[in-house]
Chimera marker file (.cmm) of the C-alpha trace (Angstrom):
<marker_set name="trace">
<marker id="1" x="136.619" y="103.367" z="133.158" r="1" g="1" b="0" radius="0.5"/>
<marker id="2" x="135.718" y="101.031" z="136.175" r="1" g="1" b="0" radius="0.5"/>
<marker id="3" x="135.182" y="97.151" z="136.123" r="1" g="1" b="0" radius="0.5"/>
<marker id="4" x="131.411" y="96.124" z="135.199" r="1" g="1" b="0" radius="0.5"/>
<marker id="5" x="130.122" y="94.476" z="137.757" r="1" g="1" b="0" radius="0.5"/>
<marker id="6" x="127.380" y="91.925" z="137.126" r="1" g="1" b="0" radius="0.5"/>
<marker id="7" x="124.555" y="90.373" z="139.621" r="1" g="1" b="0" radius="0.5"/>
<marker id="8" x="121.655" y="88.112" z="139.382" r="1" g="1" b="0" radius="0.5"/>
<marker id="9" x="118.683" y="91.062" z="140.575" r="1" g="1" b="0" radius="0.5"/>
<marker id="10" x="116.271" y="90.403" z="143.398" r="1" g="1" b="0" radius="0.5"/>
<marker id="11" x="112.630" y="90.276" z="141.828" r="1" g="1" b="0" radius="0.5"/>
<marker id="12" x="112.323" y="93.085" z="144.153" r="1" g="1" b="0" radius="0.5"/>
<marker id="13" x="114.448" y="94.994" z="141.585" r="1" g="1" b="0" radius="0.5"/>
<marker id="14" x="111.690" y="94.874" z="139.127" r="1" g="1" b="0" radius="0.5"/>
<marker id="15" x="110.571" y="97.902" z="138.971" r="1" g="1" b="0" radius="0.5"/>
<marker id="16" x="114.249" y="99.469" z="138.381" r="1" g="1" b="0" radius="0.5"/>
<marker id="17" x="114.324" y="96.746" z="135.617" r="1" g="1" b="0" radius="0.5"/>
<marker id="18" x="111.186" y="98.508" z="134.237" r="1" g="1" b="0" radius="0.5"/>
<marker id="19" x="112.246" y="101.603" z="133.943" r="1" g="1" b="0" radius="0.5"/>
<marker id="20" x="115.671" y="101.450" z="132.759" r="1" g="1" b="0" radius="0.5"/>
<marker id="21" x="114.161" y="99.562" z="129.753" r="1" g="1" b="0" radius="0.5"/>
<marker id="22" x="111.641" y="101.967" z="129.370" r="1" g="1" b="0" radius="0.5"/>
<marker id="23" x="114.357" y="104.132" z="128.759" r="1" g="1" b="0" radius="0.5"/>
<marker id="24" x="116.401" y="102.592" z="126.709" r="1" g="1" b="0" radius="0.5"/>
<marker id="25" x="114.137" y="99.818" z="125.075" r="1" g="1" b="0" radius="0.5"/>
<marker id="26" x="110.487" y="100.366" z="125.249" r="1" g="1" b="0" radius="0.5"/>
<marker id="27" x="108.561" y="97.037" z="123.957" r="1" g="1" b="0" radius="0.5"/>
<marker id="28" x="111.008" y="95.185" z="126.558" r="1" g="1" b="0" radius="0.5"/>
<marker id="29" x="108.877" y="93.165" z="128.953" r="1" g="1" b="0" radius="0.5"/>
<marker id="30" x="110.874" y="92.357" z="131.887" r="1" g="1" b="0" radius="0.5"/>
<marker id="31" x="109.072" y="90.085" z="134.228" r="1" g="1" b="0" radius="0.5"/>
<marker id="32" x="109.358" y="88.526" z="137.261" r="1" g="1" b="0" radius="0.5"/>
<marker id="33" x="109.852" y="84.742" z="136.614" r="1" g="1" b="0" radius="0.5"/>
<marker id="34" x="112.829" y="85.417" z="134.551" r="1" g="1" b="0" radius="0.5"/>
<marker id="35" x="116.062" y="85.604" z="135.584" r="1" g="1" b="0" radius="0.5"/>
<marker id="36" x="117.378" y="89.170" z="134.909" r="1" g="1" b="0" radius="0.5"/>
<marker id="37" x="121.258" y="90.158" z="135.409" r="1" g="1" b="0" radius="0.5"/>
<marker id="38" x="122.341" y="93.881" z="135.833" r="1" g="1" b="0" radius="0.5"/>
<marker id="39" x="125.812" y="95.402" z="134.846" r="1" g="1" b="0" radius="0.5"/>
<marker id="40" x="126.584" y="98.202" z="137.573" r="1" g="1" b="0" radius="0.5"/>
<marker id="41" x="129.238" y="100.997" z="136.845" r="1" g="1" b="0" radius="0.5"/>
<marker id="42" x="129.969" y="102.683" z="139.920" r="1" g="1" b="0" radius="0.5"/>
<marker id="43" x="126.656" y="101.623" z="141.834" r="1" g="1" b="0" radius="0.5"/>
<marker id="44" x="124.490" y="102.797" z="138.094" r="1" g="1" b="0" radius="0.5"/>
<marker id="45" x="122.864" y="100.184" z="136.441" r="1" g="1" b="0" radius="0.5"/>
<marker id="46" x="123.930" y="100.724" z="132.645" r="1" g="1" b="0" radius="0.5"/>
<marker id="47" x="123.236" y="96.787" z="131.250" r="1" g="1" b="0" radius="0.5"/>
<marker id="48" x="121.120" y="94.388" z="132.058" r="1" g="1" b="0" radius="0.5"/>
<marker id="49" x="119.701" y="90.749" z="129.945" r="1" g="1" b="0" radius="0.5"/>
<marker id="50" x="116.998" y="88.577" z="131.096" r="1" g="1" b="0" radius="0.5"/>
<marker id="51" x="116.190" y="84.856" z="130.854" r="1" g="1" b="0" radius="0.5"/>
<marker id="52" x="112.972" y="83.639" z="129.712" r="1" g="1" b="0" radius="0.5"/>
<marker id="53" x="112.139" y="79.946" z="129.959" r="1" g="1" b="0" radius="0.5"/>
<marker id="54" x="109.625" y="78.811" z="127.349" r="1" g="1" b="0" radius="0.5"/>
<marker id="55" x="108.559" y="75.117" z="127.773" r="1" g="1" b="0" radius="0.5"/>
<marker id="56" x="111.397" y="73.661" z="128.014" r="1" g="1" b="0" radius="0.5"/>
<marker id="57" x="113.913" y="76.112" z="126.667" r="1" g="1" b="0" radius="0.5"/>
<marker id="58" x="115.544" y="79.119" z="127.742" r="1" g="1" b="0" radius="0.5"/>
<marker id="59" x="115.615" y="81.977" z="125.570" r="1" g="1" b="0" radius="0.5"/>
<marker id="60" x="118.544" y="84.840" z="126.542" r="1" g="1" b="0" radius="0.5"/>
<marker id="61" x="116.269" y="87.989" z="126.102" r="1" g="1" b="0" radius="0.5"/>
<marker id="62" x="115.938" y="91.770" z="125.943" r="1" g="1" b="0" radius="0.5"/>
<marker id="63" x="119.715" y="92.326" z="126.007" r="1" g="1" b="0" radius="0.5"/>
<marker id="64" x="120.494" y="96.209" z="126.531" r="1" g="1" b="0" radius="0.5"/>
<marker id="65" x="123.115" y="98.601" z="127.609" r="1" g="1" b="0" radius="0.5"/>
<marker id="66" x="122.567" y="101.902" z="127.736" r="1" g="1" b="0" radius="0.5"/>
<marker id="67" x="123.591" y="104.561" z="125.043" r="1" g="1" b="0" radius="0.5"/>
<marker id="68" x="125.912" y="106.321" z="126.926" r="1" g="1" b="0" radius="0.5"/>
<marker id="69" x="127.312" y="103.230" z="127.437" r="1" g="1" b="0" radius="0.5"/>
<marker id="70" x="127.850" y="101.814" z="124.350" r="1" g="1" b="0" radius="0.5"/>
<marker id="71" x="131.005" y="100.921" z="122.276" r="1" g="1" b="0" radius="0.5"/>
<marker id="72" x="132.996" y="100.432" z="125.563" r="1" g="1" b="0" radius="0.5"/>
<marker id="73" x="132.778" y="96.622" z="125.760" r="1" g="1" b="0" radius="0.5"/>
<marker id="74" x="129.885" y="96.084" z="128.382" r="1" g="1" b="0" radius="0.5"/>
<marker id="75" x="127.742" y="93.960" z="126.232" r="1" g="1" b="0" radius="0.5"/>
<marker id="76" x="130.734" y="91.876" z="125.963" r="1" g="1" b="0" radius="0.5"/>
<marker id="77" x="131.630" y="91.733" z="129.755" r="1" g="1" b="0" radius="0.5"/>
<marker id="78" x="128.042" y="91.111" z="130.313" r="1" g="1" b="0" radius="0.5"/>
<marker id="79" x="127.653" y="88.112" z="128.048" r="1" g="1" b="0" radius="0.5"/>
<marker id="80" x="131.519" y="87.006" z="129.395" r="1" g="1" b="0" radius="0.5"/>
<marker id="81" x="129.782" y="86.588" z="132.602" r="1" g="1" b="0" radius="0.5"/>
<marker id="82" x="126.862" y="84.778" z="131.412" r="1" g="1" b="0" radius="0.5"/>
<marker id="83" x="129.220" y="82.466" z="129.242" r="1" g="1" b="0" radius="0.5"/>
<marker id="84" x="130.974" y="81.607" z="133.027" r="1" g="1" b="0" radius="0.5"/>
<marker id="85" x="128.020" y="81.827" z="135.214" r="1" g="1" b="0" radius="0.5"/>
<marker id="86" x="124.722" y="81.447" z="133.503" r="1" g="1" b="0" radius="0.5"/>
<marker id="87" x="124.300" y="80.253" z="129.839" r="1" g="1" b="0" radius="0.5"/>
<marker id="88" x="124.306" y="76.557" z="129.212" r="1" g="1" b="0" radius="0.5"/>
<marker id="89" x="124.165" y="74.563" z="126.125" r="1" g="1" b="0" radius="0.5"/>
<marker id="90" x="121.111" y="74.438" z="124.238" r="1" g="1" b="0" radius="0.5"/>
<marker id="91" x="120.190" y="78.119" z="125.573" r="1" g="1" b="0" radius="0.5"/>
<marker id="92" x="118.818" y="80.179" z="122.725" r="1" g="1" b="0" radius="0.5"/>
<marker id="93" x="118.641" y="84.272" z="121.680" r="1" g="1" b="0" radius="0.5"/>
<marker id="94" x="116.993" y="85.991" z="118.978" r="1" g="1" b="0" radius="0.5"/>
<marker id="95" x="119.471" y="88.099" z="117.478" r="1" g="1" b="0" radius="0.5"/>
<marker id="96" x="119.461" y="91.263" z="115.265" r="1" g="1" b="0" radius="0.5"/>
<marker id="97" x="121.346" y="90.702" z="112.042" r="1" g="1" b="0" radius="0.5"/>
<marker id="98" x="122.812" y="93.595" z="112.732" r="1" g="1" b="0" radius="0.5"/>
<marker id="99" x="124.197" y="91.938" z="116.310" r="1" g="1" b="0" radius="0.5"/>
<marker id="100" x="124.911" y="88.084" z="115.060" r="1" g="1" b="0" radius="0.5"/>
<marker id="101" x="128.483" y="88.420" z="114.844" r="1" g="1" b="0" radius="0.5"/>
<marker id="102" x="128.200" y="89.961" z="118.392" r="1" g="1" b="0" radius="0.5"/>
<marker id="103" x="126.070" y="86.568" z="119.633" r="1" g="1" b="0" radius="0.5"/>
<marker id="104" x="128.757" y="84.570" z="117.568" r="1" g="1" b="0" radius="0.5"/>
<marker id="105" x="131.623" y="85.677" z="119.119" r="1" g="1" b="0" radius="0.5"/>
<marker id="106" x="129.865" y="84.189" z="122.053" r="1" g="1" b="0" radius="0.5"/>
<marker id="107" x="129.154" y="80.543" z="121.410" r="1" g="1" b="0" radius="0.5"/>
<marker id="108" x="126.016" y="81.628" z="119.519" r="1" g="1" b="0" radius="0.5"/>
<marker id="109" x="125.250" y="79.747" z="116.323" r="1" g="1" b="0" radius="0.5"/>
<marker id="110" x="122.810" y="80.610" z="113.719" r="1" g="1" b="0" radius="0.5"/>
<marker id="111" x="119.968" y="77.306" z="113.637" r="1" g="1" b="0" radius="0.5"/>
<marker id="112" x="117.276" y="76.899" z="111.333" r="1" g="1" b="0" radius="0.5"/>
<marker id="113" x="113.422" y="78.540" z="112.298" r="1" g="1" b="0" radius="0.5"/>
<marker id="114" x="112.536" y="74.268" z="111.914" r="1" g="1" b="0" radius="0.5"/>
<marker id="115" x="115.553" y="73.305" z="114.334" r="1" g="1" b="0" radius="0.5"/>
<marker id="116" x="113.622" y="75.302" z="117.271" r="1" g="1" b="0" radius="0.5"/>
<marker id="117" x="111.670" y="73.787" z="120.102" r="1" g="1" b="0" radius="0.5"/>
<marker id="118" x="108.204" y="74.492" z="119.630" r="1" g="1" b="0" radius="0.5"/>
<marker id="119" x="107.054" y="76.916" z="121.682" r="1" g="1" b="0" radius="0.5"/>
<marker id="120" x="110.223" y="78.763" z="120.474" r="1" g="1" b="0" radius="0.5"/>
<marker id="121" x="109.545" y="78.662" z="116.761" r="1" g="1" b="0" radius="0.5"/>
<marker id="122" x="105.930" y="79.978" z="117.264" r="1" g="1" b="0" radius="0.5"/>
<marker id="123" x="107.451" y="82.875" z="119.374" r="1" g="1" b="0" radius="0.5"/>
<marker id="124" x="110.160" y="83.804" z="116.292" r="1" g="1" b="0" radius="0.5"/>
<marker id="125" x="107.838" y="83.419" z="113.869" r="1" g="1" b="0" radius="0.5"/>
<marker id="126" x="105.600" y="85.548" z="115.488" r="1" g="1" b="0" radius="0.5"/>
<marker id="127" x="108.652" y="88.059" z="115.949" r="1" g="1" b="0" radius="0.5"/>
<marker id="128" x="109.747" y="87.766" z="112.138" r="1" g="1" b="0" radius="0.5"/>
<marker id="129" x="105.443" y="88.735" z="110.656" r="1" g="1" b="0" radius="0.5"/>
<marker id="130" x="105.629" y="92.139" z="113.078" r="1" g="1" b="0" radius="0.5"/>
<marker id="131" x="109.016" y="92.992" z="110.752" r="1" g="1" b="0" radius="0.5"/>
<marker id="132" x="111.687" y="92.467" z="112.813" r="1" g="1" b="0" radius="0.5"/>
<marker id="133" x="114.876" y="91.248" z="111.546" r="1" g="1" b="0" radius="0.5"/>
<marker id="134" x="116.179" y="88.584" z="113.947" r="1" g="1" b="0" radius="0.5"/>
<marker id="135" x="118.515" y="85.618" z="113.572" r="1" g="1" b="0" radius="0.5"/>
<marker id="136" x="117.663" y="82.620" z="115.734" r="1" g="1" b="0" radius="0.5"/>
<marker id="137" x="121.091" y="81.749" z="117.304" r="1" g="1" b="0" radius="0.5"/>
<marker id="138" x="121.842" y="78.645" z="120.091" r="1" g="1" b="0" radius="0.5"/>
<marker id="139" x="124.317" y="78.901" z="122.710" r="1" g="1" b="0" radius="0.5"/>
<marker id="140" x="127.184" y="75.864" z="122.496" r="1" g="1" b="0" radius="0.5"/>
<marker id="141" x="129.900" y="75.342" z="125.098" r="1" g="1" b="0" radius="0.5"/>
<link id1="1" id2="2" r="1" g="1" b="0" radius="0.2"/>
<link id1="2" id2="3" r="1" g="1" b="0" radius="0.2"/>
<link id1="3" id2="4" r="1" g="1" b="0" radius="0.2"/>
<link id1="4" id2="5" r="1" g="1" b="0" radius="0.2"/>
<link id1="5" id2="6" r="1" g="1" b="0" radius="0.2"/>
<link id1="6" id2="7" r="1" g="1" b="0" radius="0.2"/>
<link id1="7" id2="8" r="1" g="1" b="0" radius="0.2"/>
<link id1="8" id2="9" r="1" g="1" b="0" radius="0.2"/>
<link id1="9" id2="10" r="1" g="1" b="0" radius="0.2"/>
<link id1="10" id2="11" r="1" g="1" b="0" radius="0.2"/>
<link id1="11" id2="12" r="1" g="1" b="0" radius="0.2"/>
<link id1="12" id2="13" r="1" g="1" b="0" radius="0.2"/>
<link id1="13" id2="14" r="1" g="1" b="0" radius="0.2"/>
<link id1="14" id2="15" r="1" g="1" b="0" radius="0.2"/>
<link id1="15" id2="16" r="1" g="1" b="0" radius="0.2"/>
<link id1="16" id2="17" r="1" g="1" b="0" radius="0.2"/>
<link id1="17" id2="18" r="1" g="1" b="0" radius="0.2"/>
<link id1="18" id2="19" r="1" g="1" b="0" radius="0.2"/>
<link id1="19" id2="20" r="1" g="1" b="0" radius="0.2"/>
<link id1="20" id2="21" r="1" g="1" b="0" radius="0.2"/>
<link id1="21" id2="22" r="1" g="1" b="0" radius="0.2"/>
<link id1="22" id2="23" r="1" g="1" b="0" radius="0.2"/>
<link id1="23" id2="24" r="1" g="1" b="0" radius="0.2"/>
<link id1="24" id2="25" r="1" g="1" b="0" radius="0.2"/>
<link id1="25" id2="26" r="1" g="1" b="0" radius="0.2"/>
<link id1="26" id2="27" r="1" g="1" b="0" radius="0.2"/>
<link id1="27" id2="28" r="1" g="1" b="0" radius="0.2"/>
<link id1="28" id2="29" r="1" g="1" b="0" radius="0.2"/>
<link id1="29" id2="30" r="1" g="1" b="0" radius="0.2"/>
<link id1="30" id2="31" r="1" g="1" b="0" radius="0.2"/>
<link id1="31" id2="32" r="1" g="1" b="0" radius="0.2"/>
<link id1="32" id2="33" r="1" g="1" b="0" radius="0.2"/>
<link id1="33" id2="34" r="1" g="1" b="0" radius="0.2"/>
<link id1="34" id2="35" r="1" g="1" b="0" radius="0.2"/>
<link id1="35" id2="36" r="1" g="1" b="0" radius="0.2"/>
<link id1="36" id2="37" r="1" g="1" b="0" radius="0.2"/>
<link id1="37" id2="38" r="1" g="1" b="0" radius="0.2"/>
<link id1="38" id2="39" r="1" g="1" b="0" radius="0.2"/>
<link id1="39" id2="40" r="1" g="1" b="0" radius="0.2"/>
<link id1="40" id2="41" r="1" g="1" b="0" radius="0.2"/>
<link id1="41" id2="42" r="1" g="1" b="0" radius="0.2"/>
<link id1="42" id2="43" r="1" g="1" b="0" radius="0.2"/>
<link id1="43" id2="44" r="1" g="1" b="0" radius="0.2"/>
<link id1="44" id2="45" r="1" g="1" b="0" radius="0.2"/>
<link id1="45" id2="46" r="1" g="1" b="0" radius="0.2"/>
<link id1="46" id2="47" r="1" g="1" b="0" radius="0.2"/>
<link id1="47" id2="48" r="1" g="1" b="0" radius="0.2"/>
<link id1="48" id2="49" r="1" g="1" b="0" radius="0.2"/>
<link id1="49" id2="50" r="1" g="1" b="0" radius="0.2"/>
<link id1="50" id2="51" r="1" g="1" b="0" radius="0.2"/>
<link id1="51" id2="52" r="1" g="1" b="0" radius="0.2"/>
<link id1="52" id2="53" r="1" g="1" b="0" radius="0.2"/>
<link id1="53" id2="54" r="1" g="1" b="0" radius="0.2"/>
<link id1="54" id2="55" r="1" g="1" b="0" radius="0.2"/>
<link id1="55" id2="56" r="1" g="1" b="0" radius="0.2"/>
<link id1="56" id2="57" r="1" g="1" b="0" radius="0.2"/>
<link id1="57" id2="58" r="1" g="1" b="0" radius="0.2"/>
<link id1="58" id2="59" r="1" g="1" b="0" radius="0.2"/>
<link id1="59" id2="60" r="1" g="1" b="0" radius="0.2"/>
<link id1="60" id2="61" r="1" g="1" b="0" radius="0.2"/>
<link id1="61" id2="62" r="1" g="1" b="0" radius="0.2"/>
<link id1="62" id2="63" r="1" g="1" b="0" radius="0.2"/>
<link id1="63" id2="64" r="1" g="1" b="0" radius="0.2"/>
<link id1="64" id2="65" r="1" g="1" b="0" radius="0.2"/>
<link id1="65" id2="66" r="1" g="1" b="0" radius="0.2"/>
<link id1="66" id2="67" r="1" g="1" b="0" radius="0.2"/>
<link id1="67" id2="68" r="1" g="1" b="0" radius="0.2"/>
<link id1="68" id2="69" r="1" g="1" b="0" radius="0.2"/>
<link id1="69" id2="70" r="1" g="1" b="0" radius="0.2"/>
<link id1="70" id2="71" r="1" g="1" b="0" radius="0.2"/>
<link id1="71" id2="72" r="1" g="1" b="0" radius="0.2"/>
<link id1="72" id2="73" r="1" g="1" b="0" radius="0.2"/>
<link id1="73" id2="74" r="1" g="1" b="0" radius="0.2"/>
<link id1="74" id2="75" r="1" g="1" b="0" radius="0.2"/>
<link id1="75" id2="76" r="1" g="1" b="0" radius="0.2"/>
<link id1="76" id2="77" r="1" g="1" b="0" radius="0.2"/>
<link id1="77" id2="78" r="1" g="1" b="0" radius="0.2"/>
<link id1="78" id2="79" r="1" g="1" b="0" radius="0.2"/>
<link id1="79" id2="80" r="1" g="1" b="0" radius="0.2"/>
<link id1="80" id2="81" r="1" g="1" b="0" radius="0.2"/>
<link id1="81" id2="82" r="1" g="1" b="0" radius="0.2"/>
<link id1="82" id2="83" r="1" g="1" b="0" radius="0.2"/>
<link id1="83" id2="84" r="1" g="1" b="0" radius="0.2"/>
<link id1="84" id2="85" r="1" g="1" b="0" radius="0.2"/>
<link id1="85" id2="86" r="1" g="1" b="0" radius="0.2"/>
<link id1="86" id2="87" r="1" g="1" b="0" radius="0.2"/>
<link id1="87" id2="88" r="1" g="1" b="0" radius="0.2"/>
<link id1="88" id2="89" r="1" g="1" b="0" radius="0.2"/>
<link id1="89" id2="90" r="1" g="1" b="0" radius="0.2"/>
<link id1="90" id2="91" r="1" g="1" b="0" radius="0.2"/>
<link id1="91" id2="92" r="1" g="1" b="0" radius="0.2"/>
<link id1="92" id2="93" r="1" g="1" b="0" radius="0.2"/>
<link id1="93" id2="94" r="1" g="1" b="0" radius="0.2"/>
<link id1="94" id2="95" r="1" g="1" b="0" radius="0.2"/>
<link id1="95" id2="96" r="1" g="1" b="0" radius="0.2"/>
<link id1="96" id2="97" r="1" g="1" b="0" radius="0.2"/>
<link id1="97" id2="98" r="1" g="1" b="0" radius="0.2"/>
<link id1="98" id2="99" r="1" g="1" b="0" radius="0.2"/>
<link id1="99" id2="100" r="1" g="1" b="0" radius="0.2"/>
<link id1="100" id2="101" r="1" g="1" b="0" radius="0.2"/>
<link id1="101" id2="102" r="1" g="1" b="0" radius="0.2"/>
<link id1="102" id2="103" r="1" g="1" b="0" radius="0.2"/>
<link id1="103" id2="104" r="1" g="1" b="0" radius="0.2"/>
<link id1="104" id2="105" r="1" g="1" b="0" radius="0.2"/>
<link id1="105" id2="106" r="1" g="1" b="0" radius="0.2"/>
<link id1="106" id2="107" r="1" g="1" b="0" radius="0.2"/>
<link id1="107" id2="108" r="1" g="1" b="0" radius="0.2"/>
<link id1="108" id2="109" r="1" g="1" b="0" radius="0.2"/>
<link id1="109" id2="110" r="1" g="1" b="0" radius="0.2"/>
<link id1="110" id2="111" r="1" g="1" b="0" radius="0.2"/>
<link id1="111" id2="112" r="1" g="1" b="0" radius="0.2"/>
<link id1="112" id2="113" r="1" g="1" b="0" radius="0.2"/>
<link id1="113" id2="114" r="1" g="1" b="0" radius="0.2"/>
<link id1="114" id2="115" r="1" g="1" b="0" radius="0.2"/>
<link id1="115" id2="116" r="1" g="1" b="0" radius="0.2"/>
<link id1="116" id2="117" r="1" g="1" b="0" radius="0.2"/>
<link id1="117" id2="118" r="1" g="1" b="0" radius="0.2"/>
<link id1="118" id2="119" r="1" g="1" b="0" radius="0.2"/>
<link id1="119" id2="120" r="1" g="1" b="0" radius="0.2"/>
<link id1="120" id2="121" r="1" g="1" b="0" radius="0.2"/>
<link id1="121" id2="122" r="1" g="1" b="0" radius="0.2"/>
<link id1="122" id2="123" r="1" g="1" b="0" radius="0.2"/>
<link id1="123" id2="124" r="1" g="1" b="0" radius="0.2"/>
<link id1="124" id2="125" r="1" g="1" b="0" radius="0.2"/>
<link id1="125" id2="126" r="1" g="1" b="0" radius="0.2"/>
<link id1="126" id2="127" r="1" g="1" b="0" radius="0.2"/>
<link id1="127" id2="128" r="1" g="1" b="0" radius="0.2"/>
<link id1="128" id2="129" r="1" g="1" b="0" radius="0.2"/>
<link id1="129" id2="130" r="1" g="1" b="0" radius="0.2"/>
<link id1="130" id2="131" r="1" g="1" b="0" radius="0.2"/>
<link id1="131" id2="132" r="1" g="1" b="0" radius="0.2"/>
<link id1="132" id2="133" r="1" g="1" b="0" radius="0.2"/>
<link id1="133" id2="134" r="1" g="1" b="0" radius="0.2"/>
<link id1="134" id2="135" r="1" g="1" b="0" radius="0.2"/>
<link id1="135" id2="136" r="1" g="1" b="0" radius="0.2"/>
<link id1="136" id2="137" r="1" g="1" b="0" radius="0.2"/>
<link id1="137" id2="138" r="1" g="1" b="0" radius="0.2"/>
<link id1="138" id2="139" r="1" g="1" b="0" radius="0.2"/>
<link id1="139" id2="140" r="1" g="1" b="0" radius="0.2"/>
<link id1="140" id2="141" r="1" g="1" b="0" radius="0.2"/>
</marker_set>
C-alpha cells in the first residue's frame, strides 16, 4: 500500500470535502473557517479530519476514513500527522465510545463534562441529548 500523504486543505477545496463527507458521513457539516486536513492515497482523498474553534477552545471533529480504506492504519497515520504538526495541549474531541482506545493511543484522555469549557460543554450536552454515545476527551502532550 502507498503511504498516506496528509495535507492542510485550502478552503477552495471545501466542495470536494463536502462531497466526501456526504458520501461517507452525511451528518458532518464542514465549514470554510475550519482547519481541514486531507489524507491522500495515490492522489485520491481517502481520509479527513477537521479542527473547529469554539470560543477559546479547539475541537477535533469529523475524523473520517473512507469505508473501503478502513482497518488499514490510515486513521492512525492521520492522527500521527496531527500529533506532529497540528494538535496542541488542551485540544478536545468528542469520541464515539467504541473509538476511545483509538484516541487514547494518540494522547487524548477522557474528561468529565464539567471540565469542558462552556462552549464545548453546551455542544457536548446537545450531542448527548440527540442520542449520540460520546465521550469528551482532551489532548495531553
